[in-house]
C-alpha positions in Angstrom: 3.3 3.6 18.0 3.9 -0.3 19.3 4.3 -2.7 16.5 1.2 -4.2 14.7 0.4 -7.6 12.7 -1.4 -7.1 9.3 -2.8 -9.6 7.5 -4.5 -8.9 3.9 -6.5 -11.1 1.9 -8.1 -10.7 -1.7 -9.8 -13.1 -3.3 -12.4 -13.7 -6.1 -14.1 -16.2 -4.0 -17.7 -15.4 -2.2 -16.9 -15.0 1.1 -20.3 -14.5 2.2 -20.8 -18.0 2.7 -20.9 -18.2 6.4 -19.1 -21.3 6.4 -16.1 -18.9 5.8 -17.0 -17.1 9.1 -16.8 -20.2 11.1 -13.5 -21.1 9.5 -12.3 -17.3 10.2 -13.4 -17.7 14.0 -11.7 -21.0 14.5 -8.5 -20.0 12.9 -8.5 -16.7 15.0 -9.2 -18.5 18.3 -6.5 -21.4 17.6 -3.9 -18.9 17.2 -4.8 -16.7 20.5 -7.4 -16.5 22.7 -6.8 -13.0 22.7 -8.0 -12.7 19.0 -11.4 -14.5 20.0 -14.0 -11.8 18.5 -16.2 -9.9 21.5 -17.8 -7.0 19.5 -19.2 -6.2 16.1 -20.2 -3.4 14.1 -22.1 -3.8 10.9 -22.9 -0.9 9.1 -22.6 1.6 12.0 -25.1 -0.9 14.1 -22.8 -2.0 17.3 -23.5 -5.7 18.6 -21.8 -8.3 21.2 -20.2 -11.2 20.3 -20.2 -13.5 23.1 -19.6 -17.0 21.1 -18.8 -18.4 17.9 -22.2 -18.7 16.8 -22.6 -14.9 17.5 -19.7 -14.3 14.8 -21.0 -16.9 12.4 -24.6 -15.1 12.4 -23.1 -11.8 11.9 -20.4 -12.4 9.4 -23.0 -11.5 6.4 -26.0 -9.0 6.9 -28.4 -7.9 4.0 -29.7 -4.6 4.1 -32.3 -3.2 1.9 -32.1 0.4 0.3 -34.1 1.8 -2.3 -33.5 4.8 -4.6 -36.1 7.7 -5.1 -36.2 10.7 -8.0 -35.8 14.0 -7.1 -33.0 13.6 -4.1 -35.2 11.3 -2.2 -38.4 12.6 -2.7 -40.0 11.4 -5.9 -41.0 7.9 -6.8 -39.0 4.6 -6.0 -36.8 4.0 -9.0 -34.7 1.3 -7.7 -34.7 -1.2 -4.6 -32.1 -3.7 -3.5 -30.3 -5.1 -0.7 -26.5 -4.5 0.3 -24.7 -7.7 1.0 -22.7 -6.3 4.6 -19.7 -7.7 5.7 -18.7 -7.9 9.6 -16.3 -5.3 11.6 -15.2 -6.9 15.0 -13.0 -6.2 18.0 -10.8 -8.6 20.2 -8.8 -7.7 23.1 -6.0 -8.5 20.3 -7.2 -6.3 17.5 -9.6 -5.7 14.6 -10.7 -7.3 11.9 -12.9 -6.9 8.7 -14.8 -8.5 5.8 -16.0 -7.2 2.8 -17.8 -8.8 0.3 -18.8 -7.8 -3.7 -22.4 -6.5 -4.8 -23.3 -9.5 -6.8 -26.3 -7.3 -8.4 -23.9 -4.6 -9.4 -20.5 -5.7 -9.6 -20.7 -10.0 -9.8 -17.0 -10.1 -10.9 -15.6 -8.0 -8.2 -13.3 -9.3 -5.0 -14.1 -10.2 -1.5 -11.6 -9.0 1.3 -10.5 -10.0 4.6 -8.1 -7.4 6.6 -6.5 -7.9 10.4 -5.2 -5.1 12.0 -3.7 -6.9 15.7 -1.1 -6.1 18.3 2.1 -7.8 17.9 2.6 -10.6 20.5 5.9 -12.7 20.1 4.1 -15.9 21.3 1.5 -16.0 18.8 1.8 -18.5 15.6 1.3 -15.7 13.2 2.7 -17.6 10.4 0.0 -20.5 11.2 -2.7 -18.1 11.2 -1.7 -16.9 8.2 -1.3 -20.0 6.5 -4.9 -21.4 7.6 -6.5 -18.1 6.5 -5.0 -18.7 3.0 -6.0 -22.1 3.2 -9.8 -20.8 3.9 -9.9 -18.1 1.0 -7.6 -19.5 -1.9 -6.1 -15.8 -2.6 -5.1 -13.7 -5.6 -3.1 -11.7 -2.9 -2.2 -12.7 0.4 0.2 -10.8 2.8 1.2 -11.0 6.6 3.5 -8.5 7.7 4.9 -6.6 11.5 4.6 -3.2 11.0 6.9 -1.2 13.4 7.6 3.0 13.2 10.9 2.2 11.4 9.3 0.1 8.9 6.2 2.8 8.2 8.7 5.7 8.0 10.6 3.7 5.3 7.6 4.0 3.1 5.9 7.3 3.6 2.3 7.6 3.0 0.9 8.6 -0.5 -2.4 7.9 -2.1 -4.2 4.6 -0.9 -3.3 2.7 -4.0 0.7 2.8 -2.8 0.1 3.0 1.0 2.4 0.3 2.9 1.4 0.8 6.5 -1.2 -1.8 7.2 -3.2 -4.9 5.5 -2.8 -4.6 1.5 -6.2 -5.5 0.1 -8.4 -4.7 -3.0 -8.2 -5.5 -6.7 -7.6 -1.5 -7.1 -4.2 -2.0 -5.0 -2.7 -4.1 -7.8 -4.2 -3.2 -11.1 -5.0 0.8 -10.9 -2.4 3.0 -12.6 -1.6 6.7 -12.3 -2.1 8.5 -15.7 0.0 11.2 -17.3 -2.4 14.0 -16.1 -2.3 12.6 -12.2 -5.6 10.8 -11.9 -6.0 7.1 -11.2 -7.2 4.5 -13.4 -8.4 1.1 -13.1 -9.4 -1.5 -16.0 -13.2 -1.5 -17.3 -15.3 -3.1 -14.8 -16.8 -5.0 -17.5 -13.6 -6.6 -18.7 -13.0 -9.6 -16.3 -9.8 -10.7 -18.0 -8.4 -7.1 -17.4 -9.3 -6.5 -14.0 -7.5 -9.6 -12.8 -4.4 -9.2 -14.4 -2.8 -7.8 -11.6 0.5 -5.6 -12.4 1.5 -3.8 -9.4 2.5 -3.9 -5.5 3.2 -1.3 -3.1 6.0 -3.3 -1.1 6.8 -6.9 -0.3 5.7 -8.0 2.9 7.4 -10.7 5.4 5.1 -13.6 3.7 3.3 -13.2 0.4 1.0 -15.3 -1.7 1.0 -14.4 -5.5 -2.1 -15.9 -7.1 -2.1 -16.6 -11.0 -3.4 -13.1 -11.4 0.5 -12.1 -11.0 1.9 -14.4 -13.8 4.7 -12.9 -15.7 5.5 -9.9 -13.2 8.1 -11.8 -11.2 10.6 -14.7 -12.0 9.2 -17.9 -10.1 12.6 -19.7 -10.0 14.5 -16.5 -8.5 12.0 -16.3 -5.7 12.5 -20.2 -5.1 16.2 -19.5 -4.5 15.9 -16.4 -2.8 12.8 -16.6 -0.5 12.4 -18.5 2.6 9.7 -21.6 2.9 8.6 -20.8 -1.1 5.7 -23.3 -2.1 3.0 -23.6 -4.5 -0.5 -22.3 -3.3 -3.0 -23.5 -5.6 -2.1 -21.8 -9.3 0.3 -19.3 -7.5 3.2 -18.7 -5.2 3.8 -18.5 -1.4 7.0 -17.3 -0.1 8.5 -15.4 3.0 11.4 -12.8 3.2 13.4 -14.3 6.0 13.0 -17.3 8.3 11.2 -15.7 11.2 8.6 -12.9 11.4 10.4 -10.9 14.4 13.8 -10.3 11.9 11.6 -7.5 10.9 11.9 -5.7 14.2 15.3 -7.2 15.8 17.1 -7.3 12.7 15.7 -4.6 10.0 18.6 -4.0 8.3 19.2 -7.8 7.3 15.5 -8.2 6.6 15.5 -4.9 4.2 18.5 -6.4 2.4 17.0 -9.6 1.9 13.7 -8.0 0.9 15.7 -5.9 -1.7 17.1 -9.2 -3.1 13.6 -10.5 -3.9 12.2 -7.6 -5.2 15.1 -8.3 -8.3 12.9 -10.9 -9.0 10.3 -9.2 -10.2 9.6 -6.7 -13.4 11.1 -3.5 -13.2 7.5 -1.7 -12.9 5.6 -3.9 -10.4 7.0 -1.6 -7.7 5.6 1.8 -7.7 8.6 3.0 -5.5 
């Protein structure tokens, strides 16, 4: 496995507005021409992306659906439309945006994920900061995944994995019950859904929104972290001074991350 860059963003902004698509495209291209999307996929329907306008036009699609009784052979009992986000590819990797379903779950999150080939000359921190500025996230992460980094956190349940972009409300709110099943807050109680309690691991760069209030000591992070700063109502910080530290000095990176984990409540990290 070659080293990969992962960026994951979870937000309660409605990212389906095409203005977000334009801003994401511009951020990708500004970071590197290799990140310019050239192929897209919307619910299995493939398309070519030859320009910024193509990307914007396909950023959000509305696809109709209907539900029928008797396993699809009876009368129609429900009609509506899915709000579908774009999946895309570029020479440098893949991206995807997911939107909430306004009719069935208006309180849900939206997510943006990037899985990209590591290139030392790309300004990954600048790309991450721009995406954070665009999306006002409840959680955002940027990390360099190497084979050693993945082996240090073996795969488990999806709520606990740390081998790619970390996104989704359930990652931060779901808990394992005494009988071994995963449970989540009541979807009709936004105040519970937006009380984040868990993290699988600290990434090299992290943004913790107000949803994480009470889970960590901000002054301890300001003392131990790098480039700590306020991000909206939350806090942004990095574990070390350079993203490449994850690969070139993994022991020092692991030690710095361990110190920062000490600024969090004992039960925040599942491992």
